C-alpha positions, 0 to 999 in steps of 0.5 A: 084615048085622052078624053075618054075614061080609061082603065089599065089592064095587065095580061100575063103571057100565058094568062087567060084572064087579066091579073090586074086592073088599075085606075092609071099607068103609074100604079099599073107600072109600079105593080108590074116592076114591084113583081118583075112581071111580064106581060102586056099593059093595055088602056081599055075605054070604060062603058064601051066594048072594044069592038064598038070603040074601034068601029067608032074610031074608024080602026076597024071596018066591018066588011062582012056579015060575020064581022058582026056575029057574037063569036067574032065581037066576043073575041075582038082585040086591036092593036089601036088600043094604047099598050105596052109590053114588059118583061121582067118589070121593064117596059120594053119600049122604054129600053131602046127609047126612054121617051116610049114610056110616055108615048101613046099608041093608038089614039 
């Protein structure tokens, strides 16, 4: 997702809605660390829905008509978006591999 404009969205493990949206990963990680927060930080493309993004990138193939329904599209998510998991303010991927903190998951 390097050429696209993105925002970083943080969701707590039990949250129904995001608890933070940031213009860059560094600001998000500083906020997560400061609050000792747990959850997932995900990079979302601006100006396009995740469903359209995944279909356009070839990460998701529409195989049945129900995959085009509003119910499917409104609940769609994909692990192909760049994301990181945090526990008590720490990036869990970086715990085992210091380089993971800066590696991209997805595109």
